[in-house]
The first five atom37 places (N, CA, C, CB, O) and aatype in JSON, in Angstrom:
{
  "aatype": [20, 20, 20, 20, 20, 20, 20, 20, 20, 20, 20, 20, 20, 20, 20, 20, 20, 20, 20, 20, 20, 20, 20, 20, 20, 20, 20, 20, 20, 20, 20, 20, 20, 20, 20, 20, 20, 20, 20, 20, 20, 20, 20, 20, 20, 20, 20, 20, 20, 20, 20, 20, 20, 20, 20, 20, 20, 20, 20, 20, 20, 20, 20, 20, 20, 20, 20, 20, 20, 20, 20, 20, 20, 20, 20, 20, 20, 20, 20, 20, 20, 20, 20],
  "atom_mask": [
    [1, 1, 1, 1, 1],
    [1, 1, 1, 1, 1],
    [1, 1, 1, 1, 1],
    [1, 1, 1, 1, 1],
    [1, 1, 1, 1, 1],
    [1, 1, 1, 1, 1],
    [1, 1, 1, 1, 1],
    [1, 1, 1, 1, 1],
    [1, 1, 1, 1, 1],
    [1, 1, 1, 1, 1],
    [1, 1, 1, 1, 1],
    [1, 1, 1, 1, 1],
    [1, 1, 1, 1, 1],
    [1, 1, 1, 1, 1],
    [1, 1, 1, 1, 1],
    [1, 1, 1, 1, 1],
    [1, 1, 1, 1, 1],
    [1, 1, 1, 1, 1],
    [1, 1, 1, 1, 1],
    [1, 1, 1, 1, 1],
    [1, 1, 1, 1, 1],
    [1, 1, 1, 1, 1],
    [1, 1, 1, 1, 1],
    [1, 1, 1, 1, 1],
    [1, 1, 1, 1, 1],
    [1, 1, 1, 1, 1],
    [1, 1, 1, 1, 1],
    [1, 1, 1, 1, 1],
    [1, 1, 1, 1, 1],
    [1, 1, 1, 1, 1],
    [1, 1, 1, 1, 1],
    [1, 1, 1, 1, 1],
    [1, 1, 1, 1, 1],
    [1, 1, 1, 1, 1],
    [1, 1, 1, 1, 1],
    [1, 1, 1, 1, 1],
    [1, 1, 1, 1, 1],
    [1, 1, 1, 1, 1],
    [1, 1, 1, 1, 1],
    [1, 1, 1, 1, 1],
    [1, 1, 1, 1, 1],
    [1, 1, 1, 1, 1],
    [1, 1, 1, 1, 1],
    [1, 1, 1, 1, 1],
    [1, 1, 1, 1, 1],
    [1, 1, 1, 1, 1],
    [1, 1, 1, 1, 1],
    [1, 1, 1, 1, 1],
    [1, 1, 1, 1, 1],
    [1, 1, 1, 1, 1],
    [1, 1, 1, 1, 1],
    [1, 1, 1, 1, 1],
    [1, 1, 1, 1, 1],
    [1, 1, 1, 1, 1],
    [1, 1, 1, 1, 1],
    [1, 1, 1, 1, 1],
    [1, 1, 1, 1, 1],
    [1, 1, 1, 1, 1],
    [1, 1, 1, 1, 1],
    [1, 1, 1, 1, 1],
    [1, 1, 1, 1, 1],
    [1, 1, 1, 1, 1],
    [1, 1, 1, 1, 1],
    [1, 1, 1, 1, 1],
    [1, 1, 1, 1, 1],
    [1, 1, 1, 1, 1],
    [1, 1, 1, 1, 1],
    [1, 1, 1, 1, 1],
    [1, 1, 1, 1, 1],
    [1, 1, 1, 1, 1],
    [1, 1, 1, 1, 1],
    [1, 1, 1, 1, 1],
    [1, 1, 1, 1, 1],
    [1, 1, 1, 1, 1],
    [1, 1, 1, 1, 1],
    [1, 1, 1, 1, 1],
    [1, 1, 1, 1, 1],
    [1, 1, 1, 1, 1],
    [1, 1, 1, 1, 1],
    [1, 1, 1, 1, 1],
    [1, 1, 1, 1, 1],
    [1, 1, 1, 1, 1],
    [1, 1, 1, 1, 1]
  ],
  "atom_positions": [
    [[239.97, 43.93, 171.64], [239.25, 45.15, 171.29], [238.46, 45.61, 172.51], [238.3, 44.91, 170.07], [237.6, 44.89, 173.01]],
    [[238.75, 46.82, 172.99], [238.02, 47.39, 174.13], [236.78, 48.1, 173.61], [238.93, 48.38, 174.94], [236.86, 49.0, 172.77]],
    [[235.63, 47.7, 174.13], [234.36, 48.26, 173.68], [233.83, 49.19, 174.76], [233.33, 47.14, 173.36], [233.84, 48.85, 175.94]],
    [[233.37, 50.37, 174.35], [232.85, 51.37, 175.27], [231.41, 51.72, 174.91], [233.73, 52.64, 175.26], [231.01, 51.69, 173.75]],
    [[230.63, 52.04, 175.94], [229.31, 52.64, 175.75], [229.5, 54.12, 176.01], [228.2, 51.99, 176.7], [229.9, 54.51, 177.11]],
    [[229.23, 54.95, 175.01], [229.49, 56.38, 175.15], [228.49, 57.19, 174.35], [230.91, 56.72, 174.7], [227.6, 56.65, 173.7]],
    [[228.66, 58.52, 174.4], [227.74, 59.42, 173.72], [228.34, 59.91, 172.41], [227.39, 60.61, 174.62], [229.55, 60.16, 172.32]],
    [[227.5, 60.05, 171.41], [227.88, 60.62, 170.12], [227.1, 61.92, 169.98], [227.58, 59.63, 168.91], [225.87, 61.91, 170.05]],
    [[227.8, 63.04, 169.77], [227.14, 64.34, 169.72], [226.54, 64.56, 168.35], [228.12, 65.45, 170.06], [227.19, 64.37, 167.32]],
    [[225.28, 64.99, 168.36], [224.57, 65.32, 167.13], [224.01, 66.72, 167.33], [223.44, 64.26, 166.8], [224.28, 67.37, 168.34]],
    [[223.23, 67.2, 166.39], [222.59, 68.5, 166.52], [223.48, 69.62, 166.04], [222.19, 68.75, 167.95], [224.63, 69.42, 165.68]],
    [[222.91, 70.81, 166.04], [223.62, 71.96, 165.54], [224.43, 72.67, 166.61], [222.67, 72.92, 164.92], [224.57, 72.2, 167.73]],
    [[224.96, 73.82, 166.23], [225.75, 74.62, 167.14], [224.86, 75.11, 168.29], [226.4, 75.81, 166.4], [223.81, 75.71, 168.06]],
    [[225.29, 74.86, 169.5], [224.58, 75.22, 170.73], [223.22, 74.55, 170.87], [224.4, 76.72, 170.8], [222.39, 74.99, 171.66]],
    [[222.99, 73.48, 170.11], [221.76, 72.68, 170.2], [222.15, 71.19, 170.26], [220.79, 72.96, 168.97], [221.85, 70.44, 169.33]],
    [[222.82, 70.77, 171.34], [223.31, 69.39, 171.38], [222.19, 68.37, 171.51], [224.29, 69.22, 172.52], [221.16, 68.62, 172.13]],
    [[222.43, 67.23, 170.91], [221.57, 66.07, 170.98], [222.52, 64.88, 170.94], [220.49, 66.03, 169.79], [223.42, 64.84, 170.1]],
    [[222.34, 63.93, 171.82], [223.31, 62.84, 171.93], [222.66, 61.5, 171.64], [223.94, 62.82, 173.31], [221.51, 61.26, 172.01]],
    [[223.4, 60.63, 170.99], [223.0, 59.24, 170.82], [223.91, 58.4, 171.7], [223.09, 58.8, 169.32], [225.12, 58.63, 171.76]],
    [[223.33, 57.43, 172.37], [224.1, 56.5, 173.2], [224.49, 55.34, 172.29], [223.28, 56.0, 174.46], [223.63, 54.65, 171.74]],
    [[225.79, 55.14, 172.13], [226.29, 54.15, 171.18], [227.27, 53.19, 171.85], [226.96, 54.83, 169.98], [227.79, 53.46, 172.93]],
    [[227.5, 52.08, 171.18], [228.54, 51.13, 171.55], [229.6, 51.23, 170.47], [227.98, 49.65, 171.69], [229.31, 51.07, 169.29]],
    [[230.85, 51.5, 170.88], [231.91, 51.71, 169.9], [233.23, 51.15, 170.4], [232.05, 53.2, 169.57], [233.43, 50.98, 171.6]],
    [[234.12, 50.89, 169.48], [235.49, 50.54, 169.81], [236.13, 51.77, 170.45], [236.28, 50.07, 168.54], [235.92, 52.89, 169.99]],
    [[236.9, 51.57, 171.5], [237.47, 52.7, 172.23], [238.46, 53.51, 171.38], [238.16, 52.2, 173.48], [238.75, 54.66, 171.71]],
    [[238.98, 52.92, 170.32], [239.94, 53.63, 169.47], [239.3, 54.52, 168.41], [240.84, 52.64, 168.8], [239.98, 55.36, 167.82]],
    [[238.01, 54.35, 168.17], [237.35, 55.16, 167.15], [237.03, 56.55, 167.69], [236.05, 54.46, 166.66], [236.84, 56.71, 168.9]],
    [[236.96, 57.57, 166.82], [236.69, 58.93, 167.27], [235.28, 59.1, 167.81], [236.91, 59.9, 166.15], [234.41, 58.27, 167.56]],
    [[235.06, 60.19, 168.56], [233.79, 60.42, 169.24], [232.59, 60.33, 168.31], [233.8, 61.77, 169.91], [231.6, 59.66, 168.63]],
    [[232.66, 60.99, 167.18], [231.53, 61.0, 166.24], [231.78, 60.11, 165.04], [231.25, 62.43, 165.78], [231.13, 60.25, 164.0]],
    [[232.72, 59.19, 165.17], [233.07, 58.33, 164.05], [232.31, 57.02, 164.05], [234.53, 58.04, 164.08], [231.14, 56.96, 164.42]],
    [[233.0, 55.98, 163.61], [232.39, 54.67, 163.44], [231.94, 54.09, 164.77], [233.37, 53.72, 162.77], [232.61, 54.26, 165.79]],
    [[230.81, 53.39, 164.76], [230.31, 52.75, 165.97], [229.74, 51.38, 165.61], [229.25, 53.62, 166.67], [229.5, 51.08, 164.44]],
    [[229.52, 50.56, 166.63], [229.03, 49.2, 166.42], [227.51, 49.17, 166.4], [229.57, 48.27, 167.51], [226.9, 48.6, 165.5]],
    [[226.89, 49.81, 167.43], [225.44, 49.76, 167.55], [224.94, 50.98, 168.32], [224.99, 48.46, 168.25], [225.61, 51.47, 169.24]],
    [[223.77, 51.46, 167.94], [223.13, 52.56, 168.65], [222.11, 51.95, 169.63], [222.44, 53.56, 167.66], [221.28, 51.14, 169.23]],
    [[222.19, 52.35, 170.9], [221.3, 51.75, 171.9], [220.35, 52.76, 172.54], [222.11, 51.08, 172.97], [219.55, 52.38, 173.4]],
    [[220.42, 54.03, 172.14], [219.49, 55.0, 172.71], [219.85, 56.42, 172.33], [219.46, 54.87, 174.21], [220.73, 56.67, 171.51]],
    [[219.13, 57.37, 172.97], [219.4, 58.79, 172.72], [219.14, 59.6, 173.98], [218.55, 59.32, 171.55], [218.46, 59.14, 174.9]],
    [[219.69, 60.82, 174.01], [219.54, 61.73, 175.14], [219.44, 63.15, 174.6], [220.72, 61.59, 176.14], [220.32, 63.61, 173.88]],
    [[218.36, 63.85, 174.97], [218.15, 65.24, 174.56], [218.16, 66.11, 175.82], [216.81, 65.4, 173.76], [217.15, 66.17, 176.52]],
    [[219.26, 66.79, 176.11], [219.36, 67.57, 177.35], [218.6, 68.89, 177.31], [220.79, 67.84, 177.66], [218.36, 69.48, 178.37]],
    [[218.22, 69.38, 176.14], [217.59, 70.69, 176.04], [216.08, 70.65, 176.18], [217.94, 71.31, 174.74], [215.47, 71.68, 176.46]],
    [[215.47, 69.51, 175.99], [214.01, 69.44, 176.13], [213.65, 69.52, 177.62], [213.45, 68.12, 175.5], [214.47, 69.23, 178.49]],
    [[212.42, 69.93, 177.88], [212.01, 70.07, 179.27], [210.76, 69.23, 179.49], [211.74, 71.56, 179.63], [209.71, 69.61, 178.99]],
    [[210.81, 68.11, 180.21], [211.95, 67.5, 180.88], [212.89, 66.83, 179.88], [211.47, 66.47, 181.93], [212.53, 66.6, 178.72]],
    [[214.1, 66.51, 180.33], [215.08, 65.92, 179.43], [214.6, 64.57, 178.91], [216.43, 65.77, 180.15], [214.1, 63.74, 179.67]],
    [[214.75, 64.37, 177.61], [214.37, 63.1, 176.98], [215.52, 62.12, 177.06], [213.94, 63.3, 175.51], [216.65, 62.44, 176.69]],
    [[215.24, 60.92, 177.55], [216.23, 59.85, 177.62], [215.53, 58.55, 177.27], [216.9, 59.78, 179.02], [214.54, 58.18, 177.9]],
    [[216.05, 57.86, 176.26], [215.49, 56.57, 175.88], [216.64, 55.61, 175.64], [214.58, 56.68, 174.62], [217.51, 55.86, 174.8]],
    [[216.64, 54.51, 176.38], [217.67, 53.48, 176.25], [216.98, 52.16, 175.96], [218.56, 53.39, 177.54], [216.01, 51.81, 176.64]],
    [[217.46, 51.43, 174.97], [216.96, 50.08, 174.69], [217.55, 49.14, 175.74], [217.32, 49.61, 173.23], [218.74, 48.83, 175.7]],
    [[216.73, 48.7, 176.68], [217.19, 47.91, 177.84], [217.89, 46.61, 177.43], [216.01, 47.59, 178.74], [218.95, 46.28, 177.95]],
    [[217.29, 45.89, 176.5], [217.85, 44.59, 176.12], [219.24, 44.74, 175.5], [216.92, 43.88, 175.13], [220.16, 43.99, 175.84]],
    [[219.38, 45.71, 174.6], [220.68, 45.93, 173.96], [221.73, 46.38, 174.97], [220.55, 46.96, 172.84], [222.87, 45.91, 174.94]],
    [[221.35, 47.3, 175.87], [222.29, 47.8, 176.86], [222.75, 46.7, 177.8], [221.66, 48.94, 177.65], [223.94, 46.59, 178.1]],
    [[221.82, 45.88, 178.27], [222.17, 44.78, 179.17], [223.06, 43.77, 178.46], [220.9, 44.09, 179.7], [224.01, 43.25, 179.05]],
    [[222.75, 43.49, 177.18], [223.56, 42.55, 176.41], [225.0, 43.02, 176.32], [222.98, 42.36, 175.0], [225.93, 42.24, 176.52]],
    [[225.2, 44.31, 176.01], [226.55, 44.84, 175.86], [227.27, 44.93, 177.2], [226.51, 46.2, 175.2], [228.48, 44.67, 177.26]],
    [[226.57, 45.28, 178.25], [227.21, 45.34, 179.57], [227.64, 43.94, 180.03], [226.26, 45.96, 180.6], [228.71, 43.79, 180.62]],
    [[226.83, 42.93, 179.76], [227.2, 41.56, 180.12], [228.35, 41.04, 179.27], [226.0, 40.63, 179.98], [229.1, 40.17, 179.71]],
    [[228.48, 41.56, 178.05], [229.59, 41.15, 177.18], [230.88, 41.91, 177.49], [229.21, 41.36, 175.73], [231.89, 41.67, 176.84]],
    [[230.86, 42.82, 178.46], [232.08, 43.47, 178.9], [232.28, 44.89, 178.42], [233.22, 42.68, 178.46], [233.37, 45.44, 178.61]],
    [[231.29, 45.52, 177.83], [231.43, 46.91, 177.39], [231.5, 47.81, 178.62], [230.26, 47.33, 176.46], [230.71, 47.66, 179.56]],
    [[232.44, 48.75, 178.61], [232.63, 49.66, 179.73], [231.99, 51.01, 179.41], [234.14, 49.84, 180.05], [232.37, 51.65, 178.43]],
    [[231.02, 51.46, 180.22], [230.42, 52.78, 179.97], [231.32, 53.91, 180.44], [229.06, 52.88, 180.65], [232.04, 53.76, 181.43]],
    [[231.28, 55.03, 179.74], [231.99, 56.23, 180.2], [231.23, 56.79, 181.4], [232.12, 57.29, 179.05], [230.13, 56.32, 181.71]],
    [[231.78, 57.78, 182.06], [231.15, 58.34, 183.25], [229.76, 58.87, 182.97], [232.01, 59.46, 183.82], [228.82, 58.56, 183.7]],
    [[229.6, 59.65, 181.91], [228.29, 60.22, 181.58], [227.32, 59.13, 181.13], [228.42, 61.3, 180.48], [226.14, 59.16, 181.49]],
    [[227.8, 58.17, 180.35], [226.94, 57.08, 179.91], [226.48, 56.24, 181.11], [227.67, 56.19, 178.88], [225.34, 55.79, 181.15]],
    [[227.37, 56.02, 182.08], [227.01, 55.27, 183.27], [225.92, 55.99, 184.04], [228.23, 55.05, 184.16], [224.99, 55.36, 184.55]],
    [[226.03, 57.32, 184.14], [225.01, 58.12, 184.83], [223.66, 57.99, 184.12], [225.43, 59.59, 184.9], [222.63, 57.83, 184.78]],
    [[223.65, 58.05, 182.8], [222.41, 57.92, 182.05], [221.83, 56.51, 182.16], [222.65, 58.28, 180.58], [220.61, 56.35, 182.22]],
    [[222.69, 55.5, 182.18], [222.21, 54.12, 182.34], [221.59, 53.93, 183.71], [223.35, 53.12, 182.11], [220.6, 53.22, 183.86]],
    [[222.18, 54.54, 184.73], [221.61, 54.46, 186.08], [220.27, 55.18, 186.14], [222.58, 55.05, 187.12], [219.33, 54.7, 186.76]],
    [[220.19, 56.34, 185.48], [218.96, 57.11, 185.48], [217.82, 56.34, 184.82], [219.16, 58.45, 184.78], [216.67, 56.45, 185.23]],
    [[218.14, 55.56, 183.79], [217.11, 54.79, 183.1], [216.85, 53.45, 183.79], [217.52, 54.55, 181.65], [215.92, 52.74, 183.4]],
    [[217.65, 53.08, 184.8], [217.42, 51.87, 185.54], [218.05, 50.62, 184.95], [215.99, 51.66, 185.68], [217.75, 49.51, 185.38]],
    [[218.91, 50.79, 183.97], [219.53, 49.64, 183.31], [220.76, 49.15, 184.07], [219.91, 50.0, 181.86], [220.98, 47.94, 184.17]],
    [[221.55, 50.06, 184.6], [222.85, 49.69, 185.19], [222.68, 48.82, 186.43], [223.64, 50.95, 185.54], [223.56, 48.0, 186.71]],
    [[221.6, 48.97, 187.19], [221.4, 48.18, 188.4], [221.06, 46.73, 188.09], [220.3, 48.8, 189.25], [221.28, 45.85, 188.92]],
    [[220.54, 46.46, 186.9], [220.13, 45.11, 186.53], [221.3, 44.2, 186.22], [219.22, 45.16, 185.36], [221.16, 42.98, 186.23]],
    [[222.45, 44.78, 185.93], [223.61, 43.97, 185.51], [224.43, 43.55, 186.71], [224.48, 44.74, 184.52], [225.44, 42.87, 186.55]]
  ]
}
């Protein structure tokens, strides 16, 4: 089972809000997931980003592969350098 760290889109039309989740790579973008590890609000000023460090590090050490955008957000929060 390939596990990915990726974004799940929430919010209304033209008001995106994202949750950072850990999911099986075969599940749909907004479908079933294993665990929620944070959130990202791109519309707030400044942008809100909160990542649970312990959960993110645990999943990265267990082999979860972040998507490009999730990797950027993990680097911005300082989690990706710790692994």
